[in-house]
CHARMM-style PDB file with segment names, atoms N, HN, CA, C and O in Angstrom:
ATOM      1  N   MET     1     104.238 103.958  95.383  1.00  0.00      PROA
ATOM      2  CA  MET     1     103.542 104.836  95.469  1.00  0.00      PROA
ATOM      3  C   MET     1     103.703 105.097  97.335  1.00  0.00      PROA
ATOM      4  O   MET     1     103.553 106.176  97.907  1.00  0.00      PROA
ATOM      5  N   LEU     2     104.039 103.777  97.978  1.00  0.00      PROA
ATOM      6  HN  LEU     2     104.160 102.900  97.513  1.00  0.00      PROA
ATOM      7  CA  LEU     2     104.303 103.861  99.499  1.00  0.00      PROA
ATOM      8  C   LEU     2     105.786 104.819  99.756  1.00  0.00      PROA
ATOM      9  O   LEU     2     106.124 105.364 100.807  1.00  0.00      PROA
ATOM     10  N   VAL     3     106.340 104.814  98.754  1.00  0.00      PROA
ATOM     11  HN  VAL     3     106.066 104.371  97.901  1.00  0.00      PROA
ATOM     12  CA  VAL     3     107.781 105.621  98.864  1.00  0.00      PROA
ATOM     13  C   VAL     3     107.556 106.454  98.836  1.00  0.00      PROA
ATOM     14  O   VAL     3     108.055 107.153  99.718  1.00  0.00      PROA
ATOM     15  N   LEU     4     106.548 107.191  97.747  1.00  0.00      PROA
ATOM     16  HN  LEU     4     106.143 106.623  97.030  1.00  0.00      PROA
ATOM     17  CA  LEU     4     106.097 109.152  97.343  1.00  0.00      PROA
ATOM     18  C   LEU     4     105.442 109.477  98.529  1.00  0.00      PROA
ATOM     19  O   LEU     4     105.735 110.416  99.269  1.00  0.00      PROA
ATOM     20  N   SER     5     104.626 108.741  98.672  1.00  0.00      PROA
ATOM     21  HN  SER     5     104.388 107.978  98.071  1.00  0.00      PROA
ATOM     22  CA  SER     5     103.731 109.153 100.300  1.00  0.00      PROA
ATOM     23  C   SER     5     104.623 109.547 101.693  1.00  0.00      PROA
ATOM     24  O   SER     5     104.532 110.400 102.576  1.00  0.00      PROA
ATOM     25  N   ALA     6     105.677 108.254 101.319  1.00  0.00      PROA
ATOM     26  HN  ALA     6     105.751 107.561 100.602  1.00  0.00      PROA
ATOM     27  CA  ALA     6     106.426 108.688 102.770  1.00  0.00      PROA
ATOM     28  C   ALA     6     107.569 109.816 103.034  1.00  0.00      PROA
ATOM     29  O   ALA     6     108.176 110.314 103.982  1.00  0.00      PROA
ATOM     30  N   LEU     7     107.494 109.913 101.657  1.00  0.00      PROA
ATOM     31  HN  LEU     7     107.001 109.509 100.887  1.00  0.00      PROA
ATOM     32  CA  LEU     7     109.187 111.228 100.984  1.00  0.00      PROA
ATOM     33  C   LEU     7     108.474 112.261 101.114  1.00  0.00      PROA
ATOM     34  O   LEU     7     109.229 113.221 100.962  1.00  0.00      PROA
ATOM     35  N   MET     8     106.827 112.810 101.427  1.00  0.00      PROA
ATOM     36  HN  MET     8     106.214 112.030 101.550  1.00  0.00      PROA
ATOM     37  CA  MET     8     106.329 113.551 101.241  1.00  0.00      PROA
ATOM     38  C   MET     8     105.380 114.142 102.519  1.00  0.00      PROA
ATOM     39  O   MET     8     104.600 115.086 102.638  1.00  0.00      PROA
ATOM     40  N   ARG     9     105.896 113.022 103.442  1.00  0.00      PROA
ATOM     41  HN  ARG     9     106.529 112.255 103.345  1.00  0.00      PROA
ATOM     42  CA  ARG     9     105.045 113.429 104.530  1.00  0.00      PROA
ATOM     43  C   ARG     9     106.756 113.414 105.620  1.00  0.00      PROA
ATOM     44  O   ARG     9     106.794 113.198 106.831  1.00  0.00      PROA
ATOM     45  N   ALA    10     107.377 113.565 105.159  1.00  0.00      PROA
ATOM     46  HN  ALA    10     107.347 113.740 104.175  1.00  0.00      PROA
ATOM     47  CA  ALA    10     108.723 113.682 106.095  1.00  0.00      PROA
ATOM     48  C   ALA    10     108.726 114.854 105.169  1.00  0.00      PROA
ATOM     49  O   ALA    10     109.385 115.719 105.747  1.00  0.00      PROA
ATOM     50  N   GLY    11     108.403 115.212 104.264  1.00  0.00      PROA
ATOM     51  HN  GLY    11     107.869 114.510 103.794  1.00  0.00      PROA
ATOM     52  CA  GLY    11     109.011 117.340 104.029  1.00  0.00      PROA
ATOM     53  C   GLY    11     110.277 116.985 102.273  1.00  0.00      PROA
ATOM     54  O   GLY    11     110.786 117.934 101.676  1.00  0.00      PROA
ATOM     55  N   ILE    12     110.444 115.827 101.929  1.00  0.00      PROA
ATOM     56  HN  ILE    12     110.031 115.057 102.414  1.00  0.00      PROA
ATOM     57  CA  ILE    12     111.091 116.240 101.585  1.00  0.00      PROA
ATOM     58  C   ILE    12     110.481 116.642  99.978  1.00  0.00      PROA
ATOM     59  O   ILE    12     109.761 115.968  99.241  1.00  0.00      PROA
ATOM     60  N   VAL    13     111.023 117.889  99.790  1.00  0.00      PROA
ATOM     61  HN  VAL    13     111.608 118.437 100.389  1.00  0.00      PROA
ATOM     62  CA  VAL    13     110.184 118.509  98.996  1.00  0.00      PROA
ATOM     63  C   VAL    13     110.832 119.162  97.640  1.00  0.00      PROA
ATOM     64  O   VAL    13     110.141 119.577  96.710  1.00  0.00      PROA
ATOM     65  N   GLY    14     112.653 119.197  97.675  1.00  0.00      PROA
ATOM     66  HN  GLY    14     113.215 118.860  98.431  1.00  0.00      PROA
ATOM     67  CA  GLY    14     113.495 119.235  96.790  1.00  0.00      PROA
ATOM     68  C   GLY    14     113.271 118.128  95.591  1.00  0.00      PROA
ATOM     69  O   GLY    14     113.572 118.449  94.441  1.00  0.00      PROA
ATOM     70  N   LEU    15     112.869 117.141  95.803  1.00  0.00      PROA
ATOM     71  HN  LEU    15     112.625 116.880  96.737  1.00  0.00      PROA
ATOM     72  CA  LEU    15     112.671 115.552  94.401  1.00  0.00      PROA
ATOM     73  C   LEU    15     111.693 116.626  93.755  1.00  0.00      PROA
ATOM     74  O   LEU    15     111.098 117.599  94.217  1.00  0.00      PROA
ATOM     75  N   PRO    16     111.773 116.058  92.523  1.00  0.00      PROA
ATOM     76  CA  PRO    16     110.904 116.257  91.045  1.00  0.00      PROA
ATOM     77  C   PRO    16     109.688 115.142  91.659  1.00  0.00      PROA
ATOM     78  O   PRO    16     109.702 113.950  91.350  1.00  0.00      PROA
ATOM     79  N   ILE    17     108.872 115.624  92.380  1.00  0.00      PROA
ATOM     80  HN  ILE    17     108.861 116.592  92.632  1.00  0.00      PROA
ATOM     81  CA  ILE    17     107.627 114.270  92.481  1.00  0.00      PROA
ATOM     82  C   ILE    17     106.702 113.882  91.487  1.00  0.00      PROA
ATOM     83  O   ILE    17     106.139 112.787  91.468  1.00  0.00      PROA
ATOM     84  N   LEU    18     106.501 115.066  90.405  1.00  0.00      PROA
ATOM     85  HN  LEU    18     106.959 115.955  90.421  1.00  0.00      PROA
ATOM     86  CA  LEU    18     105.688 114.688  89.364  1.00  0.00      PROA
ATOM     87  C   LEU    18     106.535 113.190  88.472  1.00  0.00      PROA
ATOM     88  O   LEU    18     106.264 112.004  88.665  1.00  0.00      PROA
ATOM     89  N   PRO    19     107.141 113.517  87.912  1.00  0.00      PROA
ATOM     90  CA  PRO    19     107.906 112.731  87.031  1.00  0.00      PROA
ATOM     91  C   PRO    19     108.083 111.459  88.071  1.00  0.00      PROA
ATOM     92  O   PRO    19     107.755 110.418  87.502  1.00  0.00      PROA
ATOM     93  N   LEU    20     108.564 111.223  89.604  1.00  0.00      PROA
ATOM     94  HN  LEU    20     108.830 112.069  90.066  1.00  0.00      PROA
ATOM     95  CA  LEU    20     108.713 110.135  89.892  1.00  0.00      PROA
ATOM     96  C   LEU    20     107.155 109.939  90.287  1.00  0.00      PROA
ATOM     97  O   LEU    20     106.939 110.592  91.308  1.00  0.00      PROA
ATOM     98  N   VAL    21     106.564 109.597  90.057  1.00  0.00      PROA
ATOM     99  HN  VAL    21     106.739 109.067  89.228  1.00  0.00      PROA
ATOM    100  CA  VAL    21     105.171 109.786  90.063  1.00  0.00      PROA
ATOM    101  C   VAL    21     104.785 109.322  89.286  1.00  0.00      PROA
ATOM    102  O   VAL    21     104.029 108.420  89.647  1.00  0.00      PROA
ATOM    103  N   LEU    22     104.893 109.445  87.984  1.00  0.00      PROA
ATOM    104  HN  LEU    22     105.508 110.177  87.690  1.00  0.00      PROA
ATOM    105  CA  LEU    22     104.199 108.655  86.494  1.00  0.00      PROA
ATOM    106  C   LEU    22     105.458 107.523  86.555  1.00  0.00      PROA
ATOM    107  O   LEU    22     105.146 106.575  85.833  1.00  0.00      PROA
ATOM    108  N   PHE    23     106.268 107.399  86.942  1.00  0.00      PROA
ATOM    109  HN  PHE    23     106.521 108.169  87.528  1.00  0.00      PROA
ATOM    110  CA  PHE    23     107.375 106.620  86.421  1.00  0.00      PROA
ATOM    111  C   PHE    23     107.181 105.601  87.538  1.00  0.00      PROA
ATOM    112  O   PHE    23     107.977 104.675  87.384  1.00  0.00      PROA
ATOM    113  N   ALA    24     106.470 105.459  88.515  1.00  0.00      PROA
ATOM    114  HN  ALA    24     105.824 106.212  88.640  1.00  0.00      PROA
ATOM    115  CA  ALA    24     106.133 104.633  89.438  1.00  0.00      PROA
ATOM    116  C   ALA    24     104.786 104.189  89.191  1.00  0.00      PROA
ATOM    117  O   ALA    24     104.632 103.001  89.477  1.00  0.00      PROA
ATOM    118  N   SER    25     103.724 104.795  88.732  1.00  0.00      PROA
ATOM    119  HN  SER    25     103.849 105.759  88.500  1.00  0.00      PROA
ATOM    120  CA  SER    25     102.743 104.755  87.999  1.00  0.00      PROA
ATOM    121  C   SER    25     102.592 103.572  86.799  1.00  0.00      PROA
ATOM    122  O   SER    25     101.921 102.542  86.858  1.00  0.00      PROA
ATOM    123  N   CYS    26     103.433 104.057  85.699  1.00  0.00      PROA
ATOM    124  HN  CYS    26     103.978 104.894  85.651  1.00  0.00      PROA
ATOM    125  CA  CYS    26     103.758 103.254  84.783  1.00  0.00      PROA
ATOM    126  C   CYS    26     104.257 102.280  84.870  1.00  0.00      PROA
ATOM    127  O   CYS    26     103.638 101.536  84.109  1.00  0.00      PROA
ATOM    128  N   TYR    27     105.664 101.310  85.707  1.00  0.00      PROA
ATOM    129  HN  TYR    27     106.167 101.914  86.325  1.00  0.00      PROA
ATOM    130  CA  TYR    27     105.858 100.809  85.874  1.00  0.00      PROA
ATOM    131  C   TYR    27     104.833 100.109  87.029  1.00  0.00      PROA
ATOM    132  O   TYR    27     104.728  98.947  86.637  1.00  0.00      PROA
ATOM    133  N   SER    28     104.106 100.239  88.143  1.00  0.00      PROA
ATOM    134  HN  SER    28     104.192 101.183  88.463  1.00  0.00      PROA
ATOM    135  CA  SER    28     103.155  99.825  88.461  1.00  0.00      PROA
ATOM    136  C   SER    28     102.401  98.864  87.765  1.00  0.00      PROA
ATOM    137  O   SER    28     102.290  97.657  87.982  1.00  0.00      PROA
ATOM    138  N   ILE    29     101.706  99.849  86.564  1.00  0.00      PROA
ATOM    139  HN  ILE    29     101.796 100.830  86.388  1.00  0.00      PROA
ATOM    140  CA  ILE    29     100.825  99.199  85.933  1.00  0.00      PROA
ATOM    141  C   ILE    29     101.399  98.028  85.273  1.00  0.00      PROA
ATOM    142  O   ILE    29     100.734  97.011  85.471  1.00  0.00      PROA
ATOM    143  N   VAL    30     102.812  97.816  84.284  1.00  0.00      PROA
ATOM    144  HN  VAL    30     103.352  98.642  84.123  1.00  0.00      PROA
ATOM    145  CA  VAL    30     103.365  96.984  84.286  1.00  0.00      PROA
ATOM    146  C   VAL    30     103.846  95.739  84.707  1.00  0.00      PROA
ATOM    147  O   VAL    30     103.815  94.581  84.290  1.00  0.00      PROA
ATOM    148  N   ILE    31     104.286  96.329  85.637  1.00  0.00      PROA
ATOM    149  HN  ILE    31     104.310  97.270  85.975  1.00  0.00      PROA
ATOM    150  CA  ILE    31     104.672  94.912  86.477  1.00  0.00      PROA
ATOM    151  C   ILE    31     103.653  93.922  86.894  1.00  0.00      PROA
ATOM    152  O   ILE    31     103.989  92.747  87.043  1.00  0.00      PROA
ATOM    153  N   LEU    32     101.995  94.444  87.166  1.00  0.00      PROA
ATOM    154  HN  LEU    32     101.721  95.398  87.045  1.00  0.00      PROA
ATOM    155  CA  LEU    32     101.724  93.818  87.744  1.00  0.00      PROA
ATOM    156  C   LEU    32     100.928  93.281  86.756  1.00  0.00      PROA
ATOM    157  O   LEU    32     100.770  92.062  86.819  1.00  0.00      PROA
ATOM    158  N   TYR    33     100.241  94.033  85.620  1.00  0.00      PROA
ATOM    159  HN  TYR    33     100.369  95.024  85.569  1.00  0.00      PROA
ATOM    160  CA  TYR    33      99.693  93.139  84.361  1.00  0.00      PROA
ATOM    161  C   TYR    33     100.234  92.077  83.827  1.00  0.00      PROA
ATOM    162  O   TYR    33      99.586  91.130  83.382  1.00  0.00      PROA
ATOM    163  N   VAL    34     102.508  92.244  83.847  1.00  0.00      PROA
ATOM    164  HN  VAL    34     103.034  93.013  84.209  1.00  0.00      PROA
ATOM    165  CA  VAL    34     102.747  90.968  83.474  1.00  0.00      PROA
ATOM    166  C   VAL    34     102.886  89.753  84.633  1.00  0.00      PROA
ATOM    167  O   VAL    34     103.002  88.574  84.298  1.00  0.00      PROA
ATOM    168  N   GLY    35     102.866  90.105  85.767  1.00  0.00      PROA
ATOM    169  HN  GLY    35     102.772  91.062  86.040  1.00  0.00      PROA
ATOM    170  CA  GLY    35     102.541  89.399  86.756  1.00  0.00      PROA
ATOM    171  C   GLY    35     101.122  88.597  87.185  1.00  0.00      PROA
ATOM    172  O   GLY    35     100.957  87.557  87.822  1.00  0.00      PROA
ATOM    173  N   CYS    36     100.336  89.370  86.670  1.00  0.00      PROA
ATOM    174  HN  CYS    36     100.470  90.215  86.153  1.00  0.00      PROA
ATOM    175  CA  CYS    36      99.146  88.713  86.084  1.00  0.00      PROA
ATOM    176  C   CYS    36      98.798  87.416  84.960  1.00  0.00      PROA
ATOM    177  O   CYS    36      98.421  86.255  84.804  1.00  0.00      PROA
ATOM    178  N   THR    37      99.190  88.470  84.448  1.00  0.00      PROA
ATOM    179  HN  THR    37      99.496  89.414  84.575  1.00  0.00      PROA
ATOM    180  CA  THR    37      99.198  87.339  83.343  1.00  0.00      PROA
ATOM    181  C   THR    37      99.871  85.733  82.804  1.00  0.00      PROA
ATOM    182  O   THR    37      99.511  84.711  82.220  1.00  0.00      PROA
ATOM    183  N   GLN    38     101.030  86.317  83.428  1.00  0.00      PROA
ATOM    184  HN  GLN    38     101.323  87.147  83.902  1.00  0.00      PROA
ATOM    185  CA  GLN    38     102.101  85.415  83.236  1.00  0.00      PROA
ATOM    186  C   GLN    38     102.418  84.556  84.291  1.00  0.00      PROA
ATOM    187  O   GLN    38     102.663  83.361  84.130  1.00  0.00      PROA
ATOM    188  N   LEU    39     102.420  85.194  85.480  1.00  0.00      PROA
ATOM    189  HN  LEU    39     102.221  86.165  85.611  1.00  0.00      PROA
ATOM    190  CA  LEU    39     102.745  84.127  86.944  1.00  0.00      PROA
ATOM    191  C   LEU    39     101.403  83.324  87.229  1.00  0.00      PROA
ATOM    192  O   LEU    39     101.468  82.139  87.556  1.00  0.00      PROA
ATOM    193  N   SER    40     100.239  83.952  87.107  1.00  0.00      PROA
ATOM    194  HN  SER    40     100.186  84.915  86.842  1.00  0.00      PROA
ATOM    195  CA  SER    40      99.484  83.603  87.939  1.00  0.00      PROA
ATOM    196  C   SER    40      98.863  83.155  86.978  1.00  0.00      PROA
ATOM    197  O   SER    40      98.058  82.448  87.583  1.00  0.00      PROA
ATOM    198  N   ASN    41      98.507  82.968  85.392  1.00  0.00      PROA
ATOM    199  HN  ASN    41      99.162  83.542  84.901  1.00  0.00      PROA
ATOM    200  CA  ASN    41      97.425  82.541  84.686  1.00  0.00      PROA
ATOM    201  C   ASN    41      96.808  82.825  84.796  1.00  0.00      PROA
ATOM    202  O   ASN    41      95.920  81.981  84.679  1.00  0.00      PROA
ATOM    203  N   ILE    42      96.279  84.269  85.154  1.00  0.00      PROA
ATOM    204  HN  ILE    42      97.000  84.954  85.249  1.00  0.00      PROA
ATOM    205  CA  ILE    42      95.020  84.960  84.822  1.00  0.00      PROA
ATOM    206  C   ILE    42      94.638  85.365  83.205  1.00  0.00      PROA
ATOM    207  O   ILE    42      95.361  85.865  82.343  1.00  0.00      PROA
ATOM    208  N   VAL    43      93.612  85.062  83.163  1.00  0.00      PROA
ATOM    209  HN  VAL    43      93.025  84.655  83.864  1.00  0.00      PROA
ATOM    210  CA  VAL    43      93.192  84.980  81.502  1.00  0.00      PROA
ATOM    211  C   VAL    43      93.472  87.514  81.568  1.00  0.00      PROA
ATOM    212  O   VAL    43      93.271  88.337  82.460  1.00  0.00      PROA
ATOM    213  N   GLU    44      93.866  87.606  80.427  1.00  0.00      PROA
ATOM    214  HN  GLU    44      94.029  86.937  79.702  1.00  0.00      PROA
ATOM    215  CA  GLU    44      93.715  88.693  79.653  1.00  0.00      PROA
ATOM    216  C   GLU    44      92.469  89.677  80.301  1.00  0.00      PROA
ATOM    217  O   GLU    44      92.680  90.649  81.026  1.00  0.00      PROA
ATOM    218  N   PRO    45      91.658  89.385  80.041  1.00  0.00      PROA
ATOM    219  CA  PRO    45      90.213  90.694  80.440  1.00  0.00      PROA
ATOM    220  C   PRO    45      90.069  91.073  81.613  1.00  0.00      PROA
ATOM    221  O   PRO    45      89.878  92.247  81.929  1.00  0.00      PROA
ATOM    222  N   TYR    46      90.189  89.542  82.875  1.00  0.00      PROA
ATOM    223  HN  TYR    46      90.344  88.588  82.619  1.00  0.00      PROA
ATOM    224  CA  TYR    46      90.358  89.585  84.160  1.00  0.00      PROA
ATOM    225  C   TYR    46      91.577  90.221  84.666  1.00  0.00      PROA
ATOM    226  O   TYR    46      91.393  90.874  85.693  1.00  0.00      PROA
ATOM    227  N   ALA    47      92.738  90.200  84.225  1.00  0.00      PROA
ATOM    228  HN  ALA    47      92.887  89.670  83.390  1.00  0.00      PROA
ATOM    229  CA  ALA    47      93.598  90.737  84.422  1.00  0.00      PROA
ATOM    230  C   ALA    47      93.733  92.475  84.478  1.00  0.00      PROA
ATOM    231  O   ALA    47      94.237  93.008  85.466  1.00  0.00      PROA
ATOM    232  N   MET    48      93.215  93.301  83.285  1.00  0.00      PROA
ATOM    233  HN  MET    48      92.806  92.868  82.482  1.00  0.00      PROA
ATOM    234  CA  MET    48      92.651  94.046  82.979  1.00  0.00      PROA
ATOM    235  C   MET    48      91.301  94.887  84.156  1.00  0.00      PROA
ATOM    236  O   MET    48      90.680  95.934  84.338  1.00  0.00      PROA
ATOM    237  N   LEU    49      91.467  93.711  84.593  1.00  0.00      PROA
ATOM    238  HN  LEU    49      91.971  92.860  84.444  1.00  0.00      PROA
ATOM    239  CA  LEU    49      90.668  93.803  85.933  1.00  0.00      PROA
ATOM    240  C   LEU    49      90.921  94.773  87.172  1.00  0.00      PROA
ATOM    241  O   LEU    49      90.673  95.899  87.605  1.00  0.00      PROA
ATOM    242  N   THR    50      91.851  93.092  87.562  1.00  0.00      PROA
ATOM    243  HN  THR    50      92.052  92.178  87.210  1.00  0.00      PROA
ATOM    244  CA  THR    50      92.193  93.587  88.581  1.00  0.00      PROA
ATOM    245  C   THR    50      94.017  94.438  88.469  1.00  0.00      PROA
ATOM    246  O   THR    50      94.761  94.572  89.441  1.00  0.00      PROA
ATOM    247  N   VAL    51      94.195  94.684  87.676  1.00  0.00      PROA
ATOM    248  HN  VAL    51      93.591  94.576  86.887  1.00  0.00      PROA
ATOM    249  CA  VAL    51      95.583  95.757  87.849  1.00  0.00      PROA
ATOM    250  C   VAL    51      94.807  97.627  88.611  1.00  0.00      PROA
ATOM    251  O   VAL    51      95.210  98.291  89.566  1.00  0.00      PROA
ATOM    252  N   PRO    52      93.676  97.877  87.677  1.00  0.00      PROA
ATOM    253  CA  PRO    52      93.546  98.874  88.323  1.00  0.00      PROA
ATOM    254  C   PRO    52      93.111  99.007  89.614  1.00  0.00      PROA
ATOM    255  O   PRO    52      93.559  99.933  90.291  1.00  0.00      PROA
ATOM    256  N   LEU    53      92.062  97.994  90.217  1.00  0.00      PROA
ATOM    257  HN  LEU    53      91.698  97.242  89.668  1.00  0.00      PROA
ATOM    258  CA  LEU    53      91.621  97.548  90.986  1.00  0.00      PROA
ATOM    259  C   LEU    53      93.058  97.568  92.786  1.00  0.00      PROA
ATOM    260  O   LEU    53      93.108  97.953  93.954  1.00  0.00      PROA
ATOM    261  N   THR    54      93.754  96.967  91.904  1.00  0.00      PROA
ATOM    262  HN  THR    54      93.713  96.654  90.955  1.00  0.00      PROA
ATOM    263  CA  THR    54      94.988  96.680  92.928  1.00  0.00      PROA
ATOM    264  C   THR    54      95.709  98.200  93.399  1.00  0.00      PROA
ATOM    265  O   THR    54      96.139  98.651  94.461  1.00  0.00      PROA
ATOM    266  N   LEU    55      95.571  98.749  91.874  1.00  0.00      PROA
ATOM    267  HN  LEU    55      95.222  98.382  91.012  1.00  0.00      PROA
ATOM    268  CA  LEU    55      96.247 100.013  92.320  1.00  0.00      PROA
ATOM    269  C   LEU    55      95.674 100.826  93.514  1.00  0.00      PROA
ATOM    270  O   LEU    55      96.132 101.044  94.636  1.00  0.00      PROA
ATOM    271  N   LEU    56      94.281 101.281  92.775  1.00  0.00      PROA
ATOM    272  HN  LEU    56      93.910 101.104  91.864  1.00  0.00      PROA
ATOM    273  CA  LEU    56      93.352 101.472  93.938  1.00  0.00      PROA
ATOM    274  C   LEU    56      93.415 101.413  95.154  1.00  0.00      PROA
ATOM    275  O   LEU    56      93.620 102.234  96.049  1.00  0.00      PROA
ATOM    276  N   ALA    57      93.193 100.222  95.097  1.00  0.00      PROA
ATOM    277  HN  ALA    57      93.026  99.556  94.371  1.00  0.00      PROA
ATOM    278  CA  ALA    57      93.442 100.001  96.845  1.00  0.00      PROA
ATOM    279  C   ALA    57      94.885 100.546  97.541  1.00  0.00      PROA
ATOM    280  O   ALA    57      94.954 101.089  98.644  1.00  0.00      PROA
ATOM    281  N   SER    58      96.252 100.217  96.451  1.00  0.00      PROA
ATOM    282  HN  SER    58      96.196  99.776  95.555  1.00  0.00      PROA
ATOM    283  CA  SER    58      97.422 100.519  97.323  1.00  0.00      PROA
ATOM    284  C   SER    58      97.279 102.235  97.238  1.00  0.00      PROA
ATOM    285  O   SER    58      97.972 102.941  97.971  1.00  0.00      PROA
ATOM    286  N   GLY    59      96.529 102.684  96.486  1.00  0.00      PROA
ATOM    287  HN  GLY    59      95.966 102.111  95.891  1.00  0.00      PROA
ATOM    288  CA  GLY    59      96.637 104.443  96.705  1.00  0.00      PROA
ATOM    289  C   GLY    59      95.343 104.723  97.602  1.00  0.00      PROA
ATOM    290  O   GLY    59      95.187 105.883  97.984  1.00  0.00      PROA
ATOM    291  N   GLN    60      94.515 103.875  97.924  1.00  0.00      PROA
ATOM    292  HN  GLN    60      94.641 102.933  97.614  1.00  0.00      PROA
ATOM    293  CA  GLN    60      94.580 104.544  99.432  1.00  0.00      PROA
ATOM    294  C   GLN    60      95.119 104.692 100.844  1.00  0.00      PROA
ATOM    295  O   GLN    60      95.035 105.553 101.719  1.00  0.00      PROA
ATOM    296  N   VAL    61      95.818 103.283 100.691  1.00  0.00      PROA
ATOM    297  HN  VAL    61      95.886 102.584  99.980  1.00  0.00      PROA
ATOM    298  CA  VAL    61      97.123 102.934 101.736  1.00  0.00      PROA
ATOM    299  C   VAL    61      97.773 104.003 101.822  1.00  0.00      PROA
ATOM    300  O   VAL    61      98.010 104.782 102.746  1.00  0.00      PROA
ATOM    301  N   ALA    62      98.015 103.961 100.841  1.00  0.00      PROA
ATOM    302  HN  ALA    62      97.822 103.329 100.091  1.00  0.00      PROA
ATOM    303  CA  ALA    62      99.215 105.842 100.279  1.00  0.00      PROA
ATOM    304  C   ALA    62      98.047 107.049 101.007  1.00  0.00      PROA
ATOM    305  O   ALA    62      98.368 107.641 102.037  1.00  0.00      PROA
ATOM    306  N   VAL    63      97.146 107.220 100.554  1.00  0.00      PROA
ATOM    307  HN  VAL    63      96.885 106.739  99.717  1.00  0.00      PROA
ATOM    308  CA  VAL    63      96.659 108.292 100.738  1.00  0.00      PROA
ATOM    309  C   VAL    63      96.222 107.721 102.917  1.00  0.00      PROA
ATOM    310  O   VAL    63      96.501 108.003 104.082  1.00  0.00      PROA
ATOM    311  N   TRP    64      95.987 107.459 102.668  1.00  0.00      PROA
ATOM    312  HN  TRP    64      95.760 107.229 101.722  1.00  0.00      PROA
ATOM    313  CA  TRP    64      95.551 106.882 104.508  1.00  0.00      PROA
ATOM    314  C   TRP    64      97.159 107.138 104.563  1.00  0.00      PROA
ATOM    315  O   TRP    64      97.057 108.350 104.374  1.00  0.00      PROA
ATOM    316  N   MET    65      98.647 106.926 104.683  1.00  0.00      PROA
ATOM    317  HN  MET    65      98.729 105.942 104.837  1.00  0.00      PROA
ATOM    318  CA  MET    65      99.483 106.836 105.496  1.00  0.00      PROA
ATOM    319  C   MET    65      99.911 108.603 105.230  1.00  0.00      PROA
ATOM    320  O   MET    65     100.606 109.163 106.077  1.00  0.00      PROA
ATOM    321  N   LEU    66      99.596 109.093 104.436  1.00  0.00      PROA
ATOM    322  HN  LEU    66      99.031 108.638 103.748  1.00  0.00      PROA
ATOM    323  CA  LEU    66     100.261 110.495 104.180  1.00  0.00      PROA
ATOM    324  C   LEU    66      98.923 111.378 105.045  1.00  0.00      PROA
ATOM    325  O   LEU    66      99.226 112.345 105.744  1.00  0.00      PROA
ATOM    326  N   PHE    67      98.165 111.151 104.976  1.00  0.00      PROA
ATOM    327  HN  PHE    67      97.919 110.366 104.408  1.00  0.00      PROA
ATOM    328  CA  PHE    67      97.133 112.121 105.950  1.00  0.00      PROA
ATOM    329  C   PHE    67      96.607 111.301 107.085  1.00  0.00      PROA
ATOM    330  O   PHE    67      95.430 111.314 107.445  1.00  0.00      PROA
ATOM    331  N   HSD    68      97.758 110.437 107.733  1.00  0.00      PROA
ATOM    332  HN  HSD    68      98.714 110.427 107.440  1.00  0.00      PROA
ATOM    333  CA  HSD    68      97.399 110.325 109.431  1.00  0.00      PROA
ATOM    334  C   HSD    68      98.722 110.180 110.344  1.00  0.00      PROA
ATOM    335  OT1 HSD    68      98.621 110.091 111.567  1.00  0.00      PROA
TER     336      HSD     68
END
């Protein structure tokens, strides 16, 4: 998400942004969930809460980078 916001800020509009955003979102969700459940040994209900909160926090950073 941070890379995509940096690309948009740089003015690179020739890229198909929507497929990149969808791929990055899905990949981030899977990687965060697997990392929470297998690497950090967080139980699944807490991992299901942790993943969206982490993505919301990183999304806020991306929005801040885009508009500041």
